[in-house]
N, C-alpha and C positions, 0 to 999 in steps of 0.2 A: 472676413465675417467676424463680427464682434460676439464675444460671449459675455452675457449680462452678469453683474455681481449677484451674489446670493441674496443680498439685501440692498436696500436703497442707501446710497452714500450721500449724506447731506450734512451741511454745517450745523454746529450747535454752539452752546455757550462754552463747551470745552474742547470742540474739534473744529479745525479749519480744513477746507477741501482744497486740494492742489491737483492740477492737471499735469500729466507727463506724456510726451510724445513717444509711445512704445512702438518699436519695430518687431517685437516678439510676443505680441498679445493677440495674434490673429488665431481664430478657431478654425479657420479653413482658407482656401485660396482667396487672394484679394489683390487688386491693382492699386491699392492705396499704399503710400510710402510708409505711413505710420498710423496708429490709433491713439487718440487721446484717452488715456485711462485715468481714473479718479483714485486718489489716495487720501488718507485722512491725517497726514502729518508731514512736516518737512523731512523727518527722518525716513519715512516710508518713500518719499520721493527720492531721497539720496540713495536709498537701497536700490531703486530702479536703475540708476546709473551703473551699478556693479552687475545687476542682471543682464543689462544690455551688452556690457563689454565682455562678460564671461563666455568664452568659446564653448564651454561644456553645457551652458544653458540653451535649450532649444526653444522653449517658449515659457510664458508665465502669465498668471491672471491674478487680478486683485479681488479681495473679498469673495473667494471662490465658492464656499460651501458653509452652511451653518449646521453645526452639530448641536444636538440636545443631549445633555449628559445628566445623569443621576447617580447618586451614591448614598451611603449612610449620612454623609455630611451636607450634601446639596441635592435639590430635587428639581428636575426639568429646567436646568439652566442652559441658556443658549451660548454658543461660542462660535464666532466666525474667524477663522485665521486670516491674517493679512494678505498672504500670497499663496498660490499653488504654482510650484516650479516644476517643469519637466526637463530632464536632462538628456543630452545626446545618447547617453549609454542606456537609456530606457528607465532610469530611476525617476521616481516621482517624490515630491515633498511638499508638505504644508509648512509655512513659515510664519512665525510670530515675530514682529519687530518691536522692541521696546528700548527706551533709553537706558534703563537699568533694571534688570530682572530681580536683583537683590532687594529692591525697594517695593516689590509687589507684595500684597498681603497674602496670607496663607490660603484664604478661601479662593482667591483667583488662581494661585499656583495649583491648588487642588483641581479646579476646573480644568486647567491646562493639561494636567496629568490624566484625567479622565478622558478628555478629548483625544490626547495623543494615543491612548490605548485603541480607540476606535479607529484612528488613522492607520495604525500599524496593522490592524485586522483587515483593512481595506487595501493594504499593500503600499502604504505611503510612509515615508519617514516624517518625523516632526522636528523641525529646526528652530532654535530660539537665536535670534541675532540682535545684538545690542549696538548701542552708539559706538563703542570702541572699535567694533568690527567694520563699521560703515564709514564714519568720518575720519578716515585715514588720510593724512596729507603728506605729500602732494598728489597722491593717487586720486582722491575724489576730485580735486580741482582739474586735474587732467581729463578725467572722465567727463566732467561737465562740459569742458571745452570741445571734446571730440564728439559729443552726442549730436550736435548740430549737423555733423558731416555724416552721420551714420546712414547708410542707404541700402535698404533691403531689396530693392528692385533692380538696381543696376550692377551688372557684373563688369568690374573694372580690369578683368584680366588682360584685355588688349592694351590698355594704358599701362598696366603693370610690366607687360613684356617690353613695350617701348622704352619704359623707364629703366628696366634692368639692362637693356642694350646700351642705353645712353649713359647710364651711371652704374656700371656692374659691380663696383666695390665701394659702396658708400660707408663711411664711418659715422658721419652726423647727418642731421636733417638738412644742414646747410649744403652738404654735398649733393643731395637730391634736388634741392632748389636750383642749384647752379647747372642742372642739366641742360644740354645745348638745344633740346627740343622745345623749350618754353613751357613745359608742363608746370602748371601753377601750384602754389602752396595749398590752396583749397582742395585740389585734386589729391595731393600727397596726403592731406589730413584724412580724406575719405579712405585712401588705402590703409592708413594707420587704423582708423575707426573700424574698418571692416576686417582687420586682422591680416591683411595681405602684406603689410610692412610691420615688423615688430619694433617697438620702442620701449624703453624702460620707463615706465610711468610712475614707479614707486619711489625713486630716489630725489628727482628734481622736477620742477615744473617744466613743461614742454617748451623749449626754446630751440633756436637754430643750432645749439651746441649739443642737443640731445642725441645720444648714441642711437643708431637705427641699423636694421639689417632686414633683408628680404626674408619673409616667413617661409 
């Protein structure tokens, strides 16, 4: 089930709209493998790759809620965070994504401060995430590659057990591909994307020489 954004997301002279196939944006049970969510910048789209891959993230929504804030400096100003993120541990957070927070003017920063106070009162954290935290290479490139193999509906535990028996002590991705059962690379990528096989995605781009282990 889809949860609608708090405001209409549409292209403008300063904003471009991007679609992202999210496997973690369902508001209830669904037989769909993913939902196309809308984001308002390439940077927000890149942040989605991190949310999809993070095992601690249970679900997330784009443009989740609009706050109306006022203070001695501003009156009835609307603010909609970019994301609402729910974590496996029960934590919840609203997230603002910007290329560089140091470049924002004082009025906008004050609006964020006022909104964050309301969020905390509602039991939410407020997280500011910038480009340096998102566009980390080779991690982002690896996450982009694996996203197409992410599957929220299929439990690959049976295939994983077969692979563990056929290649019990793999050191590299190539060791898994050479399994005698003929389990294909695409299936192994699914196991990596779903966290059933661990691979270091932060040091080098995903290749046959990437070190792997069963999670």
